[in-house]
C-alpha positions in Angstrom: 55.4 85.4 44.7 53.1 87.3 47.0 49.4 87.9 46.5 49.8 91.5 45.6 52.2 90.6 42.7 49.7 88.0 41.5 46.9 90.6 41.5 48.9 93.1 39.5 49.4 90.5 36.8 46.0 88.9 36.6 43.8 89.7 33.6 40.2 89.7 34.7 37.4 90.4 32.3 33.6 90.6 33.0 32.0 87.4 31.8 28.8 89.4 31.0 30.6 90.8 27.9 30.2 88.5 24.8 33.6 89.7 23.6 35.2 88.3 26.7 33.6 84.9 26.1 34.9 84.9 22.5 38.4 85.8 23.6 38.3 83.1 26.3 37.2 80.5 23.6 40.1 81.5 21.4 42.5 81.1 24.3 41.2 77.6 25.0 41.4 76.6 21.3 45.0 77.7 21.0 46.2 75.8 24.1 45.9 78.5 26.7 44.3 78.5 30.2 41.1 80.3 31.3 39.7 80.5 34.8 35.9 80.6 34.7 33.0 80.3 37.1 30.8 77.2 37.5 27.9 76.7 39.9 30.3 75.0 42.3 33.7 76.8 42.3 36.0 78.5 39.7 37.7 76.1 37.4 41.1 76.4 35.6 40.2 75.3 32.1 42.1 74.0 29.1 41.2 72.0 26.0 40.6 68.5 27.4 42.0 66.9 24.2 45.2 68.8 24.2 47.9 67.1 26.3 50.3 70.2 26.2 47.5 72.4 27.5 46.7 69.9 30.2 50.4 69.9 31.2 50.1 73.7 31.8 47.2 73.1 34.2 49.3 70.7 36.3 52.3 73.1 36.2 50.3 76.2 37.2 48.5 74.4 40.0 51.6 72.5 41.1 49.2 69.5 40.9 50.7 66.0 41.1 50.1 64.1 37.8 48.6 61.1 39.6 45.5 63.3 40.4 43.0 63.2 37.4 41.1 66.2 36.1 37.3 66.6 35.5 36.2 67.1 31.9 33.4 69.6 31.4 31.0 69.2 28.5 28.2 71.3 27.1 26.1 68.7 25.3 25.7 65.0 24.6 27.9 65.2 21.4 30.8 66.3 23.5 30.1 63.6 26.0 30.3 61.0 23.3 33.8 62.4 22.4 35.2 61.5 25.7 33.2 58.6 27.1 33.5 55.1 25.8 30.3 53.7 27.1 27.4 54.9 29.2 25.6 52.4 31.5 21.8 52.6 32.1 22.4 54.1 35.6 24.5 56.8 34.0 21.7 57.8 31.7 19.3 57.9 34.6 21.6 60.2 36.6 22.1 62.4 33.6 18.4 62.7 33.0 17.8 63.6 36.6 20.7 65.9 37.5 22.4 67.2 34.4 23.3 69.9 33.9 24.4 70.2 37.5 27.0 69.6 40.2 27.3 65.8 39.6 30.5 64.3 38.1 30.3 60.7 36.7 33.4 58.5 36.3 33.0 56.4 33.2 35.1 54.4 30.7 37.0 56.8 28.5 37.6 57.2 24.8 41.2 56.9 23.7 41.2 60.5 22.4 41.3 61.8 26.0 45.0 62.2 26.9 46.4 60.0 29.6 47.6 63.1 31.5 44.0 64.3 31.9 42.9 60.9 33.4 46.2 60.2 35.3 46.7 57.2 33.2 43.4 55.6 34.2 41.0 53.9 31.8 38.2 56.1 33.1 37.3 59.8 32.8 35.5 62.0 35.2 33.0 64.1 33.3 30.2 66.6 34.1 27.9 69.1 32.5 28.0 72.3 34.5 24.8 74.2 35.3 26.2 77.7 34.8 25.5 80.0 31.8 29.1 81.2 31.6 30.7 77.8 31.8 28.2 76.6 29.2 28.9 79.5 26.9 32.7 79.1 27.2 32.6 75.4 26.4 30.4 76.0 23.3 32.6 78.9 22.2 35.8 76.8 22.6 34.1 74.0 20.6 35.8 71.3 22.7 35.4 69.6 26.1 37.2 71.6 28.8 39.3 69.9 31.5 39.1 72.0 34.6 40.2 71.4 38.2 39.6 74.2 40.8 41.5 77.4 39.9 43.9 77.5 42.9 47.2 76.1 44.0 46.9 72.4 44.6 45.5 71.5 48.1 44.5 75.0 49.1 41.0 76.3 49.7 39.0 76.3 46.5 38.1 79.7 44.8 34.6 81.0 44.7 35.3 84.4 43.2 37.5 85.8 40.4 39.6 87.6 43.0 40.3 84.3 44.8 41.7 83.0 41.5 43.8 86.2 41.0 45.2 86.0 44.5 46.3 82.4 44.1 47.3 82.1 40.4 47.3 85.6 39.0 49.4 86.1 35.8 49.9 82.3 35.4 46.5 82.2 33.9 45.9 83.7 30.4 42.5 85.1 31.4 40.1 85.1 34.4 36.4 85.4 33.5 34.6 87.2 36.4 31.1 85.9 36.8 30.6 86.8 40.4 30.5 84.5 43.4 29.7 80.8 42.7 26.1 80.1 43.8 26.8 76.6 45.3 30.3 77.0 46.8 31.5 73.4 47.2 32.7 71.1 44.5 30.6 68.6 42.6 29.6 65.2 43.9 31.6 62.4 42.2 30.0 59.0 41.5 31.9 56.2 39.7 29.9 53.9 37.4 33.0 52.1 36.2 32.6 49.2 38.7 30.0 46.6 39.5 28.0 49.1 41.7 27.7 52.9 41.9 30.3 54.3 44.2 30.4 57.7 45.9 34.0 58.9 45.5 33.5 62.5 46.8 30.5 64.0 48.6 29.4 67.3 47.2 26.4 69.6 46.7 24.4 66.8 45.1 23.5 64.8 48.1 23.5 61.0 48.4 19.9 61.1 49.4 19.1 62.8 46.0 21.1 60.3 44.1 19.6 57.3 45.9 16.1 58.3 44.9 17.1 57.7 41.3 19.5 54.7 41.4 19.0 53.1 44.8 21.9 52.3 47.2 25.4 53.8 46.5 28.6 52.4 48.0 30.6 55.1 49.8 34.4 54.7 49.5 36.8 55.6 52.2 39.4 58.3 51.9 42.0 57.4 49.4 45.6 57.9 50.5 47.3 56.2 47.6 46.7 56.9 43.9 43.3 58.6 43.6 40.7 57.7 41.0 38.9 61.0 41.2 39.8 64.6 42.3 39.5 65.6 46.0 40.4 62.2 47.5 43.6 63.3 49.3 43.3 63.0 53.0 44.5 66.7 53.3 42.9 69.0 50.8 40.9 72.3 50.6 43.3 73.3 53.4 44.2 76.7 55.0 47.7 77.4 55.9 46.5 78.2 59.4 45.8 75.2 61.5 42.1 74.3 61.7 40.6 72.4 64.6 37.0 71.1 64.5 35.2 71.4 67.8 33.5 68.5 69.5 30.0 70.0 69.0 28.1 73.1 67.8 28.2 75.7 70.6 31.4 74.3 72.1 34.1 76.8 73.0 37.8 75.9 73.1 40.1 76.8 75.9 42.5 79.2 74.3 46.2 79.4 75.2 47.7 82.5 76.6 48.0 85.2 73.9 46.5 82.9 71.3 44.9 84.8 68.3 42.2 82.5 67.2 39.2 82.7 64.8 35.8 80.9 65.2 33.9 79.5 62.2 30.3 78.9 63.1 27.4 77.5 61.1 24.7 79.6 62.6 24.4 83.0 64.4 26.7 83.3 67.4 24.9 82.2 70.5 26.7 84.8 72.6 29.5 87.3 72.3 32.9 85.8 72.8 35.6 88.5 72.7 38.3 86.0 73.1 38.3 85.4 69.3 40.1 87.8 67.0 37.4 87.1 64.4 34.1 85.2 64.2 32.7 84.1 60.9 29.0 83.3 60.9 28.3 81.3 57.7 24.5 81.4 58.0 22.3 83.4 60.5 19.7 80.6 60.4 21.9 77.6 60.0 20.8 77.0 56.4 23.4 74.5 55.0 23.1 75.9 51.5 24.3 79.3 52.8 27.0 77.6 54.9 28.3 75.8 51.8 28.1 78.9 49.6 30.1 81.0 52.2 32.5 78.3 53.5 35.6 78.7 51.3 35.4 82.5 51.2 35.3 82.6 55.0 38.2 80.2 55.3 40.3 82.4 53.0 39.5 85.5 54.9 40.5 84.0 58.2 43.6 82.5 56.7 44.8 85.9 55.6 44.7 87.3 59.2 47.8 85.7 60.6 45.8 83.8 63.2 47.4 81.1 65.4 44.4 78.8 64.9 40.9 78.5 63.4 38.3 76.7 65.3 35.3 75.4 63.4 32.0 74.2 64.7 30.7 71.0 63.2 27.3 70.8 61.4 24.9 67.9 61.2 26.1 65.3 58.7 22.9 65.0 56.7 22.3 66.1 53.2 24.7 68.9 52.2 26.2 68.7 55.7 28.1 65.5 54.6 30.0 67.6 52.0 30.7 70.5 54.4 32.1 68.2 57.0 34.2 66.4 54.4 35.8 69.7 53.4 36.4 70.7 57.0 38.0 67.3 57.9 40.3 67.4 54.9 41.3 71.0 55.8 42.0 69.9 59.4 44.0 66.8 58.5 47.6 66.7 59.5 
């Protein structure tokens, strides 16, 4: 099904209308699917305690059932519904960073369906820092399981139209809350083992986390059964081949008649008319701007029928770690 057909079938309502939130809550309560904005990306939400609803999420996304979902909660009462135990380090991280773009992997309660956790004894859970996400969870009266609202493995959606282009009428309702302010997914930290472990870098940086709980072990890319979302070696990927350049400012040697795009993290240093399109993610190199614009820029370039996309690297400090993680997974064979 092409994107135009998806758009014609998508039901998009403004999230600023209280009636839209009430309708979305009813859909969740009755086992339906609602796409909604968070501070990171748009999520495809269902009742986290309803295995039939969770099965729809996997079907619509064409997501392998070995890949667990993140459960979103609005308050500590909902957290207690899904988490079996909370270690002291978890409480410290929650006090410092919740609500916010931090997901914690913790021992789960038996009420959470195995499908949601991919059969694991742990559950990935976070409290989003977005008024629409918070309002929807409270209206639904249940924790909401929500991966990104896009076909599995593709570039994550940061606007309602991105969701409509990818999933369209396969979703009961899309709540339009405008562009997501952060633009890359949450950081995932596991507290289920003997030491804290960073499973996925995100907008909450390891430097920020370390100031609260000290050193954090960083896991390598998982190519077998993942224990958290976003651990596949190829993920967040465009259909167009993406190549990461050796350094910022480097320019590739293009093949004859090659239609290529350039993704740069700061204002173009010079005009290079060899490229069919140049996307400047931040005029000043601000990594927060780069993260916020990254997925939308990749989607635009992917729609142009280019032969290749060339991406400049950014510094791998702070938020740059998450940005480069996304680019490497997009570029993976």
